[in-house]
TORMIDO-533254 format. One record per residue (C-alpha): residue number from 1; z, y, x; residue in one letter. Coordinates in Angstrom, 3 decimals. Example, Ala and Ser with C-alpha at 12.3 -4.5 7.8 and 13.67 -1.06 7.14 Angstrom:
BEGIN
NODE;k;Z;Y;X;r
NODE;1;7.800;-4.500;12.300;A
NODE;2;7.140;-1.060;13.670;S
end
This chain:
BEGIN
NODE;k;Z;Y;X;r
NODE;1;-17.393;-22.868;-5.265;M
NODE;2;-13.845;-23.831;-6.217;I
NODE;3;-12.608;-27.328;-7.004;K
NODE;4;-9.033;-28.357;-7.769;A
NODE;5;-7.981;-31.970;-8.253;K
NODE;6;-4.654;-33.098;-9.672;G
NODE;7;-2.848;-29.798;-9.008;L
NODE;8;0.889;-29.818;-9.705;K
NODE;9;3.550;-27.187;-9.131;K
NODE;10;7.202;-27.171;-10.203;T
NODE;11;9.604;-24.342;-9.421;F
NODE;12;13.377;-24.745;-8.868;N
NODE;13;13.186;-28.533;-8.703;K
NODE;14;16.407;-30.378;-9.428;G
NODE;15;18.159;-27.390;-10.986;T
NODE;16;18.823;-26.304;-14.552;I
NODE;17;16.089;-23.705;-14.031;D
NODE;18;13.425;-26.312;-13.211;E
NODE;19;10.036;-25.212;-14.541;K
NODE;20;6.814;-27.213;-14.484;V
NODE;21;4.219;-24.474;-14.008;A
NODE;22;1.105;-26.557;-13.322;I
NODE;23;0.965;-30.156;-14.536;D
NODE;24;-2.024;-32.075;-13.176;G
NODE;25;-4.903;-29.606;-13.480;I
NODE;26;-8.495;-30.446;-12.538;D
NODE;27;-10.750;-27.402;-12.260;L
NODE;28;-14.387;-27.098;-11.168;H
NODE;29;-16.050;-23.679;-10.972;V
NODE;30;-19.681;-23.596;-9.854;S
NODE;31;-21.099;-20.771;-7.749;K
NODE;32;-21.815;-17.683;-9.837;G
NODE;33;-19.710;-18.802;-12.810;N
NODE;34;-17.383;-16.323;-14.535;F
NODE;35;-14.405;-18.204;-16.001;V
NODE;36;-11.809;-16.580;-18.258;T
NODE;37;-8.337;-18.116;-18.492;V
NODE;38;-6.197;-17.555;-21.578;I
NODE;39;-2.692;-18.711;-22.476;G
NODE;40;0.753;-17.526;-23.524;S
NODE;41;3.447;-16.310;-21.137;N
NODE;42;4.594;-19.192;-18.955;G
NODE;43;1.416;-21.221;-19.509;A
NODE;44;0.699;-21.281;-15.761;G
NODE;45;-2.130;-18.745;-15.524;K
NODE;46;-0.855;-16.663;-12.592;T
NODE;47;0.517;-19.745;-10.832;T
NODE;48;-2.990;-21.222;-10.918;L
NODE;49;-4.357;-18.100;-9.189;L
NODE;50;-1.485;-18.204;-6.684;N
NODE;51;-2.327;-21.805;-5.812;L
NODE;52;-5.988;-20.935;-5.312;I
NODE;53;-5.193;-17.880;-3.180;S
NODE;54;-2.564;-19.682;-1.097;G
NODE;55;0.355;-17.535;-2.242;T
NODE;56;2.168;-20.773;-3.141;V
NODE;57;1.493;-24.361;-2.094;E
NODE;58;1.003;-27.186;-4.594;P
NODE;59;3.446;-30.075;-4.843;D
NODE;60;0.464;-32.383;-5.286;A
NODE;61;-3.308;-32.177;-5.532;G
NODE;62;-6.155;-30.731;-3.502;E
NODE;63;-8.045;-27.443;-3.461;I
NODE;64;-11.565;-26.985;-2.066;F
NODE;65;-13.290;-23.639;-1.552;L
NODE;66;-17.053;-23.727;-1.007;D
NODE;67;-16.784;-27.340;0.092;G
NODE;68;-13.921;-26.824;2.556;S
NODE;69;-10.439;-28.225;1.922;R
NODE;70;-8.010;-25.284;1.826;V
NODE;71;-5.002;-26.948;0.147;T
NODE;72;-2.575;-26.015;2.927;H
NODE;73;-4.528;-23.148;4.502;L
NODE;74;-2.258;-20.056;4.774;P
NODE;75;-2.896;-17.155;2.435;E
NODE;76;-3.983;-14.778;5.212;H
NODE;77;-6.660;-17.225;6.356;K
NODE;78;-8.085;-17.490;2.827;R
NODE;79;-8.046;-13.726;2.305;A
NODE;80;-11.429;-13.131;3.947;K
NODE;81;-13.059;-15.397;1.335;Y
NODE;82;-11.239;-13.988;-1.689;L
NODE;83;-10.993;-10.756;-3.598;G
NODE;84;-7.996;-10.368;-5.902;R
NODE;85;-6.889;-7.672;-8.317;I
NODE;86;-3.432;-7.591;-9.876;F
NODE;87;-2.099;-6.109;-13.105;Q
NODE;88;-0.388;-3.153;-11.445;N
NODE;89;-2.992;-0.476;-10.516;P
NODE;90;-0.771;0.631;-7.620;L
NODE;91;-0.889;-2.755;-5.890;T
NODE;92;-4.462;-2.812;-4.599;G
NODE;93;-4.628;0.513;-2.759;T
NODE;94;-2.731;2.313;-0.006;A
NODE;95;-1.462;5.512;-1.656;A
NODE;96;-0.908;7.442;1.577;S
NODE;97;-4.486;6.899;2.742;M
NODE;98;-7.648;8.644;1.578;T
NODE;99;-10.274;7.103;-0.671;I
NODE;100;-12.670;6.561;2.226;E
NODE;101;-9.922;5.065;4.398;E
NODE;102;-9.066;2.572;1.649;N
NODE;103;-12.727;1.623;1.348;L
NODE;104;-13.058;1.256;5.118;A
NODE;105;-10.020;-1.001;5.209;M
NODE;106;-11.554;-3.220;2.518;A
NODE;107;-14.921;-3.092;4.260;D
NODE;108;-13.414;-4.494;7.477;L
NODE;109;-11.446;-7.271;5.802;R
NODE;110;-11.708;-10.501;7.757;G
NODE;111;-13.403;-8.827;10.738;Q
NODE;112;-11.926;-8.312;14.228;P
NODE;113;-10.380;-4.843;14.569;R
NODE;114;-9.237;-2.896;17.581;G
NODE;115;-6.749;-0.066;17.879;L
NODE;116;-9.384;2.506;17.012;R
NODE;117;-11.223;2.637;13.753;W
NODE;118;-12.896;5.324;11.739;G
NODE;119;-15.502;6.018;9.119;V
NODE;120;-18.987;6.664;10.420;T
NODE;121;-21.440;8.908;8.587;K
NODE;122;-23.532;5.886;7.639;A
NODE;123;-20.535;4.091;6.121;R
NODE;124;-19.401;7.274;4.387;R
NODE;125;-22.824;7.610;2.742;D
NODE;126;-22.613;3.934;1.748;F
NODE;127;-19.183;4.428;0.174;Y
NODE;128;-20.402;7.498;-1.655;R
NODE;129;-23.259;5.540;-3.229;E
NODE;130;-20.912;2.717;-4.251;K
NODE;131;-18.455;5.164;-5.804;L
NODE;132;-21.198;6.750;-7.904;K
NODE;133;-21.460;3.579;-9.953;M
NODE;134;-17.873;4.108;-11.141;L
NODE;135;-18.971;7.362;-12.795;E
NODE;136;-15.579;8.926;-12.075;L
NODE;137;-16.662;11.624;-9.639;G
NODE;138;-14.808;9.926;-6.781;L
NODE;139;-17.871;10.156;-4.538;E
NODE;140;-17.034;13.849;-4.103;D
NODE;141;-13.356;13.172;-3.301;R
NODE;142;-13.628;10.852;-0.283;L
NODE;143;-11.073;12.817;1.745;K
NODE;144;-8.544;12.958;-1.078;E
NODE;145;-5.375;10.868;-1.033;S
NODE;146;-5.411;7.872;-3.373;V
NODE;147;-1.960;8.953;-4.606;S
NODE;148;-3.714;11.726;-6.533;M
NODE;149;-5.696;9.283;-8.690;L
NODE;150;-4.803;8.068;-12.176;S
NODE;151;-4.018;4.407;-12.882;G
NODE;152;-7.495;3.767;-14.253;G
NODE;153;-9.141;5.457;-11.279;Q
NODE;154;-7.043;3.433;-8.847;R
NODE;155;-7.833;0.161;-10.606;Q
NODE;156;-11.549;1.021;-10.586;S
NODE;157;-11.291;1.777;-6.867;L
NODE;158;-9.419;-1.497;-6.331;T
NODE;159;-12.216;-3.363;-8.103;L
NODE;160;-14.776;-1.746;-5.829;L
NODE;161;-12.673;-2.564;-2.754;M
NODE;162;-12.194;-6.196;-3.793;A
NODE;163;-15.934;-6.709;-4.208;T
NODE;164;-17.242;-4.502;-1.402;L
NODE;165;-17.729;-7.380;1.033;S
NODE;166;-18.904;-9.762;-1.737;L
NODE;167;-16.144;-12.393;-1.609;P
NODE;168;-16.856;-16.053;-2.254;K
NODE;169;-14.372;-15.922;-5.124;L
NODE;170;-13.000;-13.022;-7.168;L
NODE;171;-9.594;-13.497;-8.816;L
NODE;172;-8.597;-11.101;-11.606;L
NODE;173;-4.957;-11.334;-12.685;D
NODE;174;-4.714;-9.426;-15.995;E
NODE;175;-6.231;-6.463;-14.186;H
NODE;176;-6.606;-4.297;-17.311;T
NODE;177;-3.265;-5.113;-18.988;A
NODE;178;-1.434;-2.017;-17.683;A
NODE;179;-4.182;0.420;-18.736;L
NODE;180;-4.646;2.271;-22.013;D
NODE;181;-7.260;0.675;-24.323;P
NODE;182;-10.069;3.116;-23.510;K
NODE;183;-9.561;2.877;-19.750;T
NODE;184;-9.130;-0.902;-19.956;A
NODE;185;-12.489;-1.208;-21.705;Q
NODE;186;-14.158;0.950;-19.066;R
NODE;187;-12.720;-1.123;-16.215;V
NODE;188;-13.680;-4.345;-18.013;M
NODE;189;-17.267;-3.197;-18.526;D
NODE;190;-17.429;-2.182;-14.860;L
NODE;191;-16.046;-5.586;-13.870;T
NODE;192;-18.699;-7.370;-15.906;D
NODE;193;-21.442;-5.243;-14.362;K
NODE;194;-20.325;-5.851;-10.769;I
NODE;195;-19.833;-9.596;-11.335;V
NODE;196;-23.243;-10.049;-12.955;R
NODE;197;-25.213;-7.864;-10.525;E
NODE;198;-23.732;-9.636;-7.491;N
NODE;199;-23.538;-13.129;-9.040;N
NODE;200;-19.859;-13.319;-8.040;L
NODE;201;-17.891;-16.476;-8.766;T
NODE;202;-14.964;-15.146;-10.797;T
NODE;203;-11.774;-16.416;-12.415;I
NODE;204;-10.143;-13.894;-14.757;M
NODE;205;-6.705;-14.389;-16.285;V
NODE;206;-6.208;-12.323;-19.417;T
NODE;207;-3.817;-11.923;-22.339;H
NODE;208;-6.612;-10.449;-24.422;N
NODE;209;-8.316;-13.028;-26.617;M
NODE;210;-11.281;-10.738;-27.269;H
NODE;211;-11.845;-10.321;-23.510;Q
NODE;212;-11.564;-14.052;-22.896;A
NODE;213;-14.237;-14.777;-25.500;I
NODE;214;-16.551;-11.831;-24.871;R
NODE;215;-16.802;-11.987;-21.091;Y
NODE;216;-17.827;-14.773;-18.756;G
NODE;217;-19.765;-17.965;-19.366;N
NODE;218;-16.771;-20.306;-19.496;S
NODE;219;-13.244;-20.175;-20.946;M
NODE;220;-10.222;-22.403;-20.441;I
NODE;221;-6.913;-22.295;-22.267;M
NODE;222;-3.647;-23.232;-20.564;L
NODE;223;-0.512;-24.461;-22.311;H
NODE;224;2.595;-25.668;-20.484;E
NODE;225;0.667;-26.043;-17.244;G
NODE;226;-2.209;-28.049;-18.667;R
NODE;227;-5.749;-27.253;-19.751;I
NODE;228;-5.870;-27.885;-23.494;I
NODE;229;-9.268;-26.333;-24.204;F
NODE;230;-12.433;-25.810;-22.165;D
NODE;231;-15.579;-24.184;-23.502;S
NODE;232;-18.744;-22.959;-21.820;E
NODE;233;-22.306;-21.872;-22.457;G
NODE;234;-23.504;-21.738;-26.050;D
NODE;235;-20.280;-23.218;-27.427;S
NODE;236;-18.260;-20.423;-25.820;K
NODE;237;-20.623;-17.733;-27.043;R
NODE;238;-20.185;-19.071;-30.583;A
NODE;239;-16.381;-18.844;-30.425;L
NODE;240;-14.444;-16.356;-32.532;T
NODE;241;-10.846;-15.207;-32.204;V
NODE;242;-10.136;-16.519;-35.700;E
NODE;243;-11.417;-19.985;-34.829;E
NODE;244;-9.358;-20.201;-31.624;V
NODE;245;-6.198;-19.028;-33.394;V
NODE;246;-6.783;-21.511;-36.217;R
NODE;247;-7.152;-24.398;-33.785;R
NODE;248;-4.457;-23.461;-31.266;F
NODE;249;-2.197;-20.984;-33.045;G
NODE;250;0.833;-23.282;-32.692;A
NODE;251;0.437;-23.160;-28.904;D
NODE;252;-0.251;-19.423;-28.746;L
NODE;253;3.174;-17.999;-29.464;K
NODE;254;2.541;-14.812;-27.529;D
NODE;255;2.202;-11.879;-29.947;E
NODE;256;-0.113;-10.099;-27.489;T
NODE;257;-2.564;-12.977;-27.709;L
NODE;258;-2.436;-13.194;-31.471;L
NODE;259;-2.721;-9.462;-32.160;S
end
């Protein structure tokens, strides 16, 4: 579903602030795979997602999405194939709009739209059924402004919006990092359920070692823009936090990772 060959990205080239963010990465993610990406601050995790989504262009290398070369395809033209959730719960929703309006906007992503749009009874019933799976009571608050929701509720809604039209690729950029532990676990369990039930190809960046090991069927570790560890299948399921820290502790200088 996603293939990257020889990806490189350097910021502020030729200055004292030059930073090599991605240094020759090859990445192959098959359809339906759930890949977790771990690494310290500055390892290149978010830059990798930005390259895949088209937010930034690579200095070298190629990117293919579902067999099509998208290396220089603008971000807005990739958007209809991708779902992405960011760390900040406020980023993925329009606060001034209602819950059903946010869902309708996500529902119509990538489709032609005229000057008039609205929510039909059939779509409203569909949204209500989808919201029930969140178990937050939002199915009875369709007309309520999203600004009234808590951070965890908004991130859960964002997750539903990002997966409503079943994107070819779901990108999760530390999407539980800003939540309290209990809410983060709830959103993570919901993420796992939606990904598995819909067989969504997913790449999840996380600072949480336990999440990286527990979820998904493949895990890669980035350090200074390179993949230094790649594990999948039975070998990944056998991993422990202690083993990873013992092997790569010198490269994992981030206290959040090691806690």
